[in-house]
C-alpha positions as CSV (number, residue, x, y, z in Angstrom):
1,M,0.0,0.0,0.0
2,N,1.4,3.3,-1.0
3,I,0.5,5.7,1.7
4,S,2.7,8.5,0.3
5,S,0.1,9.0,-2.5
6,E,-2.6,9.7,0.0
7,V,-3.8,13.3,0.4
8,T,-5.6,14.7,3.4
9,F,-7.6,17.9,3.5
10,S,-8.9,18.0,7.0
11,Q,-9.3,21.8,7.4
12,G,-7.7,21.6,10.8
13,K,-10.1,18.9,12.0
14,K,-9.0,15.5,13.2
15,A,-11.2,12.6,12.2
16,N,-11.8,10.1,14.9
17,R,-13.7,6.7,14.9
18,S,-17.0,8.3,15.6
19,E,-16.7,11.2,13.1
20,P,-17.5,10.4,9.5
21,K,-15.3,11.7,6.7
22,I,-15.3,12.1,3.0
23,I,-12.9,9.9,1.0
24,V,-12.3,10.6,-2.7
25,A,-11.1,7.4,-4.3
26,D,-9.9,7.4,-7.9
27,K,-7.0,5.7,-9.7
28,N,-6.6,8.8,-11.9
29,Q,-4.5,11.2,-9.9
30,I,-5.7,14.3,-11.8
31,S,-9.3,13.4,-11.4
32,R,-8.8,12.6,-7.7
33,R,-7.2,15.9,-7.0
34,R,-9.8,17.9,-8.9
35,M,-12.7,16.2,-7.0
36,A,-10.8,16.7,-3.7
37,R,-10.3,20.3,-4.4
38,A,-14.0,20.8,-5.3
39,L,-15.0,19.1,-2.1
40,A,-12.3,20.6,0.2
41,E,-14.7,23.1,1.9
42,R,-17.3,20.6,3.1
43,T,-18.0,20.2,6.8
44,L,-16.3,16.8,7.2
45,P,-12.6,16.0,7.0
46,L,-11.5,14.9,3.5
47,E,-9.0,12.4,2.3
48,A,-8.1,11.3,-1.2
49,T,-6.6,7.9,-2.3
50,G,-5.9,5.8,-5.3
51,S,-5.6,2.6,-3.4
52,A,-8.4,0.1,-2.8
53,A,-6.4,-1.4,0.1
54,Y,-6.1,2.0,1.8
55,L,-9.9,2.7,1.3
56,M,-10.8,-0.7,2.8
57,Q,-8.4,-0.2,5.7
58,N,-10.0,3.2,6.4
59,L,-13.5,1.8,6.4
60,L,-12.5,-1.0,8.8
61,H,-10.7,1.3,11.3
62,D,-12.5,4.7,10.9
63,G,-16.1,3.8,10.5
64,P,-18.8,5.3,8.2
65,S,-17.7,7.6,5.5
66,V,-18.9,9.3,2.4
67,I,-17.0,7.7,-0.4
68,V,-16.7,9.4,-3.8
69,L,-15.6,6.5,-6.0
70,G,-14.2,7.3,-9.4
71,G,-14.8,3.9,-10.9
72,G,-12.6,0.9,-10.2
73,L,-9.3,1.4,-8.3
74,E,-7.4,-1.7,-9.3
75,K,-7.2,-3.3,-12.8
76,E,-8.2,-6.7,-11.4
77,L,-11.1,-5.3,-9.3
78,S,-14.3,-4.3,-11.1
79,V,-16.4,-1.4,-9.8
80,V,-19.2,-3.9,-8.9
81,T,-16.8,-6.1,-6.9
82,L,-15.3,-3.0,-5.2
83,V,-18.7,-1.7,-4.2
84,S,-19.6,-5.1,-2.8
85,L,-16.4,-5.2,-0.8
86,L,-16.9,-1.7,0.5
87,K,-20.4,-2.4,1.6
88,S,-19.3,-5.6,3.3
89,Y,-16.6,-3.8,5.2
90,D,-19.0,-1.0,6.3
91,P,-22.7,-1.2,5.3
92,H,-23.3,2.3,6.7
93,S,-20.9,4.1,4.4
94,T,-22.4,6.1,1.6
95,I,-21.0,5.5,-1.8
96,I,-21.2,8.0,-4.7
97,L,-20.1,6.5,-8.0
98,V,-18.6,9.2,-10.3
99,A,-17.6,7.4,-13.5
100,D,-18.2,7.6,-17.2
101,N,-17.5,4.0,-18.4
102,V,-20.0,2.0,-16.5
103,S,-22.1,-0.5,-18.5
104,P,-25.8,-0.6,-17.9
105,S,-25.5,-4.1,-16.3
106,E,-22.8,-2.8,-14.0
107,E,-24.9,0.2,-13.1
108,I,-27.8,-2.0,-12.2
109,K,-25.6,-4.2,-10.0
110,V,-24.0,-1.3,-8.1
111,C,-27.4,0.2,-7.5
112,Q,-28.6,-3.2,-6.1
113,K,-25.5,-3.2,-3.8
114,G,-26.8,0.1,-2.3
115,I,-24.8,3.0,-3.8
116,F,-26.2,6.4,-2.8
117,Y,-25.8,8.2,-6.2
118,R,-24.4,7.6,-9.6
119,M,-23.2,10.4,-11.9
120,N,-20.8,11.0,-14.8
121,R,-17.5,12.7,-14.2
122,P,-18.0,16.5,-13.9
123,V,-16.8,18.4,-17.0
124,C,-18.5,21.8,-16.5
125,A,-19.7,24.0,-13.6
126,L,-23.1,22.2,-13.5
127,G,-21.4,18.9,-13.0
128,W,-19.2,20.2,-10.2
129,N,-22.2,21.8,-8.5
130,E,-24.0,18.5,-8.8
131,L,-21.1,16.7,-7.2
132,Q,-21.0,19.2,-4.3
133,L,-24.7,19.0,-3.7
134,V,-24.7,15.2,-3.7
135,V,-21.8,15.0,-1.3
136,D,-23.5,17.6,1.0
137,C,-26.6,15.5,1.0
138,A,-24.6,12.3,1.7
139,C,-22.7,14.0,4.5
140,N,-26.0,15.0,6.1
141,R,-27.2,11.4,5.8
142,V,-24.1,9.9,7.4
143,M,-24.0,12.5,10.2
144,Y,-27.7,12.0,11.0
145,A,-27.2,8.2,11.1
146,T,-24.1,8.6,13.3
147,M,-26.0,10.9,15.7
148,S,-29.0,8.5,15.7
149,S,-26.8,5.5,16.6
150,R,-25.2,7.4,19.5
151,S,-28.6,8.3,21.0
152,H,-29.7,4.6,21.1
């Protein structure tokens, strides 16, 4: 696992086990950095990675997150398999799939696995606004679920 390629934008906040965070996961470094920059001012801590292993480790140790997934991360790992693995590691995490080359059958399968939202990669201001709104909505959902679980 190459931790040196990981980027953290925590806005001075430290994430802990009970605090959700946003993880931008994309094998394309340019796309990953663009999405991370667009989401850097959200209320939750933000991390970016190109590693499926790092992403899974994060879910195991850090709890629910909003995952902005830019397609498959590893050549041998399809997006459907990756979503299945992520959901098995933490069923409470919220996955937003941001990818252009997803076949209709793959899209149906990932929707059945429980992704929160699916969109194409942003290419204009409207696309970036859509991504920001979807992530804000997902953050609210994860924070509400986290607060609800604490009160029970």
